[in-house]
C-alpha positions as CSV (number, residue, x, y, z in Angstrom):
1,M,10.4,-8.4,9.6
2,V,11.5,-4.6,10.4
3,K,14.0,-4.3,13.3
4,D,15.0,-1.1,15.0
5,L,17.8,-0.8,17.5
6,I,17.3,2.0,20.1
7,I,20.6,2.7,22.3
8,N,20.3,4.7,25.4
9,S,23.7,6.0,26.7
10,S,23.8,7.6,30.2
11,Q,26.3,7.9,33.0
12,K,25.0,4.7,34.3
13,G,26.1,2.8,31.3
14,V,24.4,1.9,27.8
15,E,20.9,0.2,27.5
16,I,20.1,-1.3,23.9
17,A,16.6,-2.3,23.0
18,L,15.8,-4.2,19.8
19,L,12.4,-3.8,18.5
20,E,10.8,-6.0,16.0
21,E,7.7,-4.2,14.3
22,K,8.0,-1.8,17.0
23,S,7.8,-4.5,19.9
24,L,10.5,-4.8,22.3
25,V,12.0,-8.3,22.0
26,E,15.4,-7.9,23.6
27,L,16.8,-5.7,26.3
28,H,20.6,-5.2,27.1
29,K,22.4,-3.5,29.8
30,E,26.1,-2.6,29.9
31,S,27.6,-1.2,32.7
32,G,31.3,-1.6,32.0
33,S,32.0,-2.9,35.3
34,S,31.9,-6.6,34.7
35,R,35.1,-8.4,34.9
36,F,33.7,-11.8,33.5
37,T,31.6,-11.0,30.6
38,L,30.5,-13.8,28.2
39,R,33.4,-14.7,25.6
40,D,36.2,-12.9,27.4
41,I,39.4,-15.0,27.5
42,H,41.5,-15.4,30.6
43,I,44.5,-17.3,31.7
44,G,43.9,-19.2,34.9
45,Q,45.4,-21.9,37.1
46,I,44.0,-25.1,37.8
47,K,43.1,-25.3,41.5
48,K,42.0,-28.9,41.5
49,A,40.6,-31.6,39.3
50,V,37.9,-33.8,40.5
51,A,37.5,-37.3,39.0
52,G,33.9,-38.0,40.1
53,L,32.7,-34.7,38.5
54,N,34.9,-35.2,35.6
55,A,35.7,-31.4,35.8
56,A,38.5,-29.2,37.0
57,F,38.1,-25.7,39.2
58,V,40.0,-22.9,37.8
59,D,41.2,-19.8,39.4
60,V,40.5,-17.0,36.9
61,G,40.2,-14.1,39.6
62,F,36.6,-14.4,40.6
63,E,35.7,-15.2,44.2
64,K,34.5,-18.5,43.3
65,D,36.8,-20.7,41.2
66,A,35.4,-21.4,37.8
67,F,34.2,-24.7,36.5
68,L,36.0,-26.5,33.6
69,H,34.2,-29.8,32.5
70,Y,36.0,-32.2,30.7
71,T,33.9,-32.1,27.7
72,D,34.8,-28.3,27.4
73,L,38.5,-29.3,27.1
74,N,39.9,-28.6,23.8
75,P,40.8,-32.0,22.2
76,Q,44.0,-30.3,21.9
77,I,44.3,-29.1,25.5
78,K,47.8,-30.6,25.7
79,S,49.0,-28.7,22.7
80,L,47.6,-25.6,24.0
81,M,49.3,-25.8,27.4
82,K,52.4,-26.7,25.8
83,F,52.2,-23.6,23.6
84,I,51.3,-21.5,26.7
85,E,54.6,-22.7,28.4
86,L,56.5,-21.9,25.4
87,L,55.2,-18.5,24.8
88,R,55.9,-17.8,28.7
89,N,59.6,-19.1,28.6
90,G,60.5,-17.4,25.1
91,N,60.7,-20.5,23.2
92,Q,57.7,-19.7,20.9
93,K,58.3,-16.8,18.8
94,T,55.1,-16.6,16.5
95,H,51.4,-16.7,17.0
96,L,51.0,-19.0,14.0
97,L,50.9,-22.7,14.4
98,A,52.1,-24.1,11.0
99,D,55.3,-25.0,12.5
100,F,54.3,-25.7,16.2
101,P,54.7,-29.6,16.9
102,M,51.0,-30.6,17.8
103,E,50.2,-33.2,20.7
104,P,48.0,-36.2,20.2
105,D,44.0,-35.4,20.9
106,I,42.9,-36.4,24.1
107,D,40.4,-39.2,24.5
108,K,36.8,-38.1,24.2
109,D,35.6,-40.5,27.1
110,G,38.8,-39.8,29.1
111,N,38.9,-38.1,32.7
112,V,40.0,-34.7,33.5
113,T,42.6,-35.9,35.9
114,D,44.4,-37.6,32.5
115,A,44.5,-34.1,30.9
116,V,45.2,-31.6,33.5
117,A,46.7,-31.5,36.8
118,K,46.7,-28.9,39.9
119,R,48.9,-25.6,39.0
120,N,48.7,-26.2,35.1
121,L,47.9,-22.9,33.4
122,V,45.1,-23.0,31.1
123,L,43.7,-20.5,28.4
124,A,39.9,-20.5,28.8
125,Q,37.0,-18.5,27.4
126,I,34.0,-17.7,29.5
127,M,30.9,-19.6,28.4
128,K,28.6,-18.8,31.1
129,E,28.7,-15.6,33.4
130,P,28.6,-15.9,37.2
131,I,24.8,-16.8,38.2
132,G,23.9,-16.4,42.0
133,N,26.6,-18.2,44.1
134,K,28.2,-19.9,41.2
135,G,31.5,-19.1,39.4
136,P,31.8,-18.7,35.7
137,R,31.9,-21.8,33.5
138,L,34.8,-21.9,31.0
139,S,35.5,-23.9,27.6
140,C,39.0,-24.2,26.5
141,N,37.5,-24.5,22.8
142,I,38.9,-20.9,22.1
143,S,36.9,-19.0,19.4
144,F,36.8,-15.6,17.8
145,P,33.8,-14.6,16.2
146,G,34.1,-12.1,13.3
147,R,31.5,-10.8,11.0
148,A,31.4,-13.6,8.4
149,T,33.7,-16.3,10.1
150,V,34.7,-17.8,13.6
151,L,38.3,-18.7,14.1
152,T,39.2,-21.6,16.4
153,P,43.0,-22.0,17.3
154,F,44.3,-25.6,17.6
155,S,41.5,-27.1,15.2
156,N,41.5,-28.3,11.7
157,M,37.8,-28.1,11.4
158,V,35.8,-26.5,8.6
159,S,32.4,-25.7,8.8
160,V,29.3,-23.7,7.7
161,S,26.3,-22.4,9.2
162,K,23.4,-24.7,9.1
163,K,21.2,-21.5,8.1
164,I,22.9,-21.6,4.7
165,R,20.9,-24.2,3.2
166,D,22.0,-23.9,-0.3
167,K,24.3,-27.1,-1.3
168,E,26.2,-25.0,-4.0
169,E,26.6,-22.3,-1.7
170,R,28.0,-24.2,1.4
171,A,30.2,-26.1,-1.1
172,R,31.6,-22.8,-2.4
173,L,32.3,-21.4,1.0
174,T,33.8,-24.8,2.1
175,E,36.3,-24.7,-0.7
176,L,37.2,-20.7,-0.3
177,I,37.8,-21.4,3.3
178,E,40.1,-24.3,2.9
179,S,42.1,-22.3,0.5
180,I,42.9,-19.7,3.0
181,R,42.7,-21.3,6.3
182,P,45.8,-21.0,8.4
183,I,47.5,-24.1,9.5
184,N,46.1,-25.8,12.7
185,F,43.4,-23.1,12.7
186,G,39.7,-24.1,12.3
187,I,37.1,-21.8,10.5
188,I,33.4,-21.6,10.7
189,A,31.4,-19.8,8.1
190,R,28.7,-17.8,9.6
191,T,25.4,-16.8,8.0
192,A,26.7,-13.5,7.2
193,A,29.5,-15.0,4.8
194,E,26.7,-16.1,2.3
195,G,27.4,-14.6,-0.9
196,K,30.7,-13.0,0.3
197,D,33.7,-13.4,-2.1
198,L,37.3,-14.5,-1.3
199,D,38.8,-11.1,-0.3
200,Y,36.1,-10.4,2.1
201,L,36.5,-13.7,3.9
202,K,40.4,-13.5,3.8
203,Q,40.2,-9.8,5.5
204,D,37.7,-11.3,8.2
205,I,39.9,-14.1,8.9
206,Q,43.1,-11.8,9.1
207,D,41.3,-9.5,11.6
208,L,40.6,-12.4,13.8
209,L,44.3,-13.8,13.6
210,S,45.4,-10.1,14.6
211,E,43.2,-10.8,17.9
212,W,45.1,-13.9,18.8
213,K,48.3,-12.5,17.9
214,N,47.6,-9.9,20.6
215,I,46.5,-12.4,23.0
216,C,49.9,-14.3,22.3
217,A,51.7,-11.1,23.2
218,M,49.9,-10.7,26.6
219,L,50.4,-14.3,27.4
220,K,54.3,-13.8,27.7
221,S,54.1,-11.4,30.6
222,A,50.6,-12.0,32.1
223,K,50.5,-12.8,35.7
224,P,47.7,-15.6,36.1
225,P,45.0,-15.1,36.8
226,A,44.4,-12.3,34.3
227,K,42.2,-11.5,31.5
228,V,43.9,-11.4,28.1
229,F,41.1,-10.6,25.6
230,S,37.9,-8.7,26.0
231,E,34.9,-9.3,23.7
232,L,33.8,-6.3,21.9
233,N,31.7,-3.9,23.6
234,L,28.0,-4.9,23.8
235,T,26.8,-2.5,21.1
236,S,29.4,-3.4,18.6
237,T,28.8,-7.4,19.4
238,L,25.1,-6.9,18.7
239,M,26.0,-4.8,15.4
240,R,28.3,-7.9,14.5
241,D,25.8,-10.6,15.2
242,L,22.6,-9.1,14.5
243,L,22.9,-6.4,11.6
244,N,21.2,-7.7,8.5
245,D,19.0,-6.2,5.6
246,S,16.1,-6.3,7.9
247,F,17.3,-3.3,10.1
248,N,15.5,-0.3,9.5
249,K,17.4,2.1,11.8
250,I,19.8,2.4,14.9
251,V,19.0,5.5,16.8
252,I,21.5,6.6,19.7
253,N,21.2,9.5,22.0
254,D,25.2,10.0,22.2
255,K,27.0,11.9,19.5
256,N,30.5,10.1,20.3
257,L,28.8,6.6,20.2
258,T,26.9,7.6,17.1
259,G,30.2,8.5,15.2
260,E,31.9,5.2,16.7
261,I,28.9,3.0,15.6
262,K,28.9,4.7,11.9
263,S,32.6,3.9,11.7
264,Y,32.1,0.3,12.8
265,I,29.1,-0.3,10.4
266,Q,31.2,1.5,7.7
267,K,33.9,-1.4,8.1
268,I,31.4,-4.3,8.4
269,A,28.6,-3.3,6.2
270,P,29.2,0.0,4.4
271,E,25.9,-0.2,2.4
272,Q,23.9,0.2,5.8
273,K,25.8,3.1,7.2
274,D,23.0,5.4,6.7
275,I,20.7,3.8,8.9
276,V,22.4,5.1,12.0
277,E,20.8,8.3,13.4
278,Y,21.6,10.6,16.2
279,H,18.7,11.4,18.6
280,G,19.0,15.3,19.5
281,S,15.5,15.6,20.9
282,K,14.9,16.7,24.7
283,V,12.7,14.0,24.9
284,P,14.3,10.8,26.3
285,I,15.0,8.5,23.6
286,F,13.2,5.5,25.4
287,D,10.2,7.5,26.0
288,Q,10.5,8.8,22.3
289,Y,10.4,5.1,20.8
290,D,7.7,3.8,23.5
291,V,10.7,1.4,25.1
292,T,9.8,2.8,28.6
293,K,6.3,2.0,28.5
294,Q,7.2,-1.4,27.1
295,I,9.4,-2.2,29.8
296,K,7.1,-1.4,32.6
297,S,4.5,-3.5,31.0
298,S,6.5,-6.4,30.0
299,F,8.3,-7.1,33.1
300,G,6.9,-8.4,36.4
301,Q,5.4,-11.4,37.9
302,T,2.0,-10.6,35.9
303,V,2.2,-9.9,32.2
304,T,-1.1,-8.7,30.5
305,M,-1.9,-9.2,26.8
306,P,-4.0,-7.2,24.5
307,S,-7.1,-9.5,24.7
308,G,-7.3,-9.2,28.5
309,A,-5.6,-12.8,29.0
310,Y,-2.4,-12.6,31.3
311,L,0.5,-14.6,32.0
312,I,2.0,-15.5,35.5
313,I,5.8,-16.0,35.4
314,E,7.3,-17.3,38.5
315,H,11.2,-17.8,38.8
316,T,12.7,-20.8,41.0
317,E,16.1,-22.1,41.5
318,A,15.4,-25.1,39.2
319,M,13.0,-23.5,36.6
320,T,10.8,-21.0,35.3
321,V,7.0,-21.5,35.4
322,V,4.6,-19.9,33.3
323,D,0.9,-20.1,34.1
324,V,-1.7,-18.9,31.2
325,N,-4.8,-17.3,32.3
326,S,-7.8,-16.4,30.0
327,G,-8.8,-13.3,32.3
328,N,-12.3,-11.7,32.8
329,K,-12.5,-10.1,29.4
330,M,-12.2,-13.4,27.5
331,G,-15.9,-13.8,28.4
332,N,-17.0,-11.3,25.7
333,T,-15.1,-13.2,22.8
334,R,-17.5,-14.8,20.7
335,G,-17.8,-18.6,20.0
336,T,-17.4,-21.5,22.3
337,S,-15.1,-21.9,25.4
338,V,-13.0,-24.4,22.9
339,N,-12.3,-21.3,20.6
340,N,-11.6,-19.0,23.5
341,A,-9.0,-21.5,24.7
342,I,-7.0,-21.8,21.3
343,T,-7.4,-18.2,20.9
344,V,-5.8,-17.5,24.3
345,N,-3.1,-20.1,23.9
346,L,-2.0,-18.9,20.5
347,E,-2.0,-15.2,21.7
348,A,0.2,-16.8,25.0
349,A,2.3,-18.8,22.7
350,Q,3.7,-15.5,21.0
351,E,4.1,-13.5,24.2
352,I,6.0,-16.3,26.1
353,S,8.5,-16.4,23.0
354,R,9.0,-12.8,23.4
355,Q,9.3,-12.9,27.2
356,L,11.9,-15.8,26.9
357,R,13.9,-13.5,24.7
358,L,13.3,-10.1,26.4
359,R,14.1,-11.6,29.9
360,D,16.8,-14.0,28.8
361,I,15.3,-16.7,30.8
362,G,17.3,-19.7,30.5
363,G,17.3,-23.3,31.9
364,I,13.9,-25.5,32.3
365,V,10.6,-23.4,31.5
366,V,7.3,-25.4,32.0
367,I,4.4,-23.6,30.5
368,D,0.8,-24.6,31.6
369,F,-1.4,-23.5,28.9
370,I,-5.3,-23.6,29.1
371,D,-6.6,-27.2,28.6
372,M,-7.5,-28.1,25.0
373,K,-8.6,-31.7,24.3
374,D,-8.1,-31.4,20.5
375,Q,-4.8,-33.0,19.3
376,D,-4.8,-30.5,16.2
377,H,-5.2,-27.6,18.5
378,R,-2.5,-28.4,20.8
379,H,-0.1,-28.8,17.8
380,M,-1.2,-25.4,16.4
381,V,0.2,-23.9,19.7
382,Y,3.1,-26.2,19.4
383,K,4.0,-24.7,16.1
384,R,3.2,-21.1,16.9
385,V,6.0,-21.5,19.6
386,Q,8.4,-22.9,17.3
387,D,7.8,-20.4,14.6
388,M,8.0,-17.4,17.2
389,M,11.2,-18.7,18.5
390,K,13.2,-19.0,15.2
391,E,14.5,-15.5,15.8
392,D,15.9,-16.4,19.2
393,R,19.8,-16.9,18.9
394,A,19.9,-18.8,22.2
395,R,20.2,-22.6,21.8
396,H,16.6,-24.2,22.9
397,T,14.6,-27.3,22.6
398,I,10.9,-27.4,22.6
399,L,8.9,-30.2,23.5
400,P,5.2,-30.7,22.1
401,L,2.3,-30.1,24.5
402,S,1.3,-33.3,26.8
403,K,-2.2,-34.2,26.9
404,F,-2.4,-31.9,30.2
405,C,-1.3,-29.0,28.0
406,L,2.1,-28.6,29.7
407,M,5.1,-27.5,27.4
408,Q,8.6,-27.7,28.3
409,I,11.3,-25.7,26.8
410,T,15.0,-25.9,27.6
411,R,16.9,-22.6,26.7
412,Q,20.7,-22.1,26.8
413,R,21.5,-20.1,30.1
414,V,24.7,-17.7,29.8
415,K,23.7,-15.0,31.9
416,P,21.6,-14.0,35.0
417,V,17.7,-13.6,33.9
418,I,17.0,-9.9,33.6
419,E,14.9,-8.5,36.4
420,I,13.4,-5.3,36.4
421,A,11.4,-3.9,39.3
422,T,8.0,-2.7,37.7
423,A,6.3,-1.7,41.1
424,E,8.1,1.5,42.1
425,V,8.8,2.7,45.7
426,C,7.4,6.2,45.7
427,P,10.3,8.6,45.3
428,A,8.4,11.3,47.4
429,C,7.6,8.9,50.5
430,E,10.4,6.2,50.1
431,G,7.4,3.7,51.1
432,T,6.2,5.3,54.1
433,G,2.7,6.3,52.5
434,K,3.3,10.0,53.4
435,I,4.2,12.7,51.0
436,R,5.1,16.4,51.2
437,P,2.0,18.4,50.3
438,S,1.8,18.5,46.3
439,L,0.6,22.0,46.3
440,L,4.1,23.0,47.6
441,L,5.9,20.9,44.8
442,L,6.3,24.0,42.7
443,D,7.5,26.1,45.5
444,E,10.2,23.4,46.3
445,I,11.5,23.3,42.9
446,K,11.5,27.1,42.5
447,S,13.3,27.4,45.6
448,N,16.2,25.0,44.6
449,L,16.2,26.7,41.1
450,R,16.7,30.0,42.9
451,Y,19.5,28.5,45.0
452,L,21.3,26.9,42.2
453,S,21.2,29.8,39.8
454,Q,21.7,32.7,42.1
455,E,23.8,31.4,45.1
456,L,25.9,28.7,43.3
457,G,26.1,30.5,40.0
458,F,24.9,27.9,37.8
459,G,24.4,28.9,34.3
460,K,21.4,27.5,32.0
461,L,19.9,24.7,33.9
462,K,17.4,21.8,32.9
463,I,14.7,20.5,35.1
464,V,13.6,17.0,34.4
465,V,10.0,16.3,35.6
466,H,7.0,13.9,35.1
467,P,4.8,14.9,32.1
468,F,2.0,15.7,34.2
469,V,4.2,18.3,36.1
470,E,5.7,19.6,32.8
471,A,2.1,20.2,31.6
472,F,1.1,22.3,34.6
473,F,4.3,24.1,34.0
474,K,3.4,25.1,30.2
475,K,-0.4,25.5,30.6
476,G,-2.1,28.9,29.7
477,W,-0.9,32.1,27.6
478,V,1.4,33.0,30.5
479,T,3.0,30.0,31.6
480,E,4.8,29.4,35.1
481,H,7.8,28.6,33.1
482,M,7.8,32.3,31.6
483,K,6.9,33.7,35.0
484,W,9.9,32.1,36.9
485,S,12.3,32.9,34.0
486,W,11.3,36.8,34.3
487,E,11.1,36.6,38.0
488,L,14.7,34.9,38.5
489,K,16.2,36.6,35.3
490,K,17.6,33.0,34.3
491,R,17.0,30.9,31.4
492,F,16.2,27.2,31.8
493,T,14.6,24.4,30.0
494,I,12.0,21.9,31.2
495,T,12.0,18.2,29.7
496,T,10.1,15.1,30.8
497,D,10.8,11.5,31.7
498,E,8.2,9.0,31.8
499,S,10.0,6.8,34.2
500,L,10.0,9.5,37.0
501,G,7.5,9.5,39.8
502,M,4.7,12.2,39.9
503,T,6.6,14.4,42.4
504,E,10.3,13.4,41.3
505,Y,12.5,15.9,39.7
506,H,16.1,16.4,38.9
507,F,18.4,19.5,38.0
508,Y,21.1,18.9,35.3
509,D,23.9,21.7,34.4
510,E,24.6,22.7,30.7
511,H,26.9,20.0,30.2
512,G,24.4,17.3,31.0
513,E,25.8,16.4,34.4
514,E,23.0,15.9,37.2
515,I,23.2,18.1,39.9
516,K,22.8,16.6,43.3
517,L,20.8,18.7,46.0
């Protein structure tokens, strides 16, 4: 399966689109403003331990206390808290744990009040970002994912990814890791470790140990609550977790970011450094690769499929409900209604699998497929969903269809569901239903262009408009573009953006900064 990663960097942040066979399957946004991002590590203080919930509430600096369940405590939580205390009072001199006196494991069936108490300091990792009115969920099972391995302090576990099925390779990796594993650190071999030699694995582990060392240095003086470790930026995280031989290209519209990603890939997978491309075209990068159109057509309550069948997706507090509808166009399909039902359901199974990844829908998902009496047909749909969700990195469970053709899926929820408004408020009328005369649009743009160039003295300007307006600007032998340049004695360029409204336009200076009028 051919994969492309399209990265749109702008003043608002970074948007990352993952395409599989040119179809949008994942969309990620990074604004840089979130202080509680998945896998970040904080030092917090226990506010209270509730025996009835078997959980503690931890102050990590969020407006709501974070939730820490007993099952998410490290079995060596007492060692971890002791280590923090020794670091902070200056009695622990090294980040290594070979000579650290470990405490006994806590009882796996115990109660939180026996493990932690109010005002205890704990080192915890964000496992679920704040969602709605709930604070983040924490885990004291600290882990540092690298390209080939995952490092877990206060553990002696060695394991190999289940995706590596060859028994000899699993045994080889286990033996290599055991030979280089630091004492009292656990190691997990990731799928990318398959076939890697000792030096590669050793370097990966050393890089992760350096991250743990930096955390220990910060813990000595950090004033709780405080963040002591940030996960890689979203772009680098995706490179680390997703990059494999199936990637065709990575396209970025920012020169500096292009250089950073090339350097990062040179480090983790030098043989793939040439797949990174800089998008220097005037056409917006998401328009160039059809991402904008796919976003507009893929989000919203109703999602139409190529056959004319459609999905209705409803989000509630408790679950997400998906209803499969055949649509009017299915009446033209040859064959019986039974064949129509299986055809629509198989198409819907593929689209629903994509929607779960694209919107990052978590929790309980109930799907109401079109009724099918044939057990073999129900099994075909079940198998199609299973096959399509193999690429999904989130943990999930899929139950077979019931006799009423209902399917239940549970999917790991770690972030809020991505919601994108596809019904746009008219930028010209702002929802009032009345707009300025369209005949005067060009006069308005020309007036603003004259004001910016002649009165404010801006140099080379760029106007971004809807493609239909750009077509009008450039029609004929002597275009409006050419006439304005001669009349105003000023050079300017006109580019398009499909996401703009018909009468919407924006001005940018020569440095690419938007000029607010």
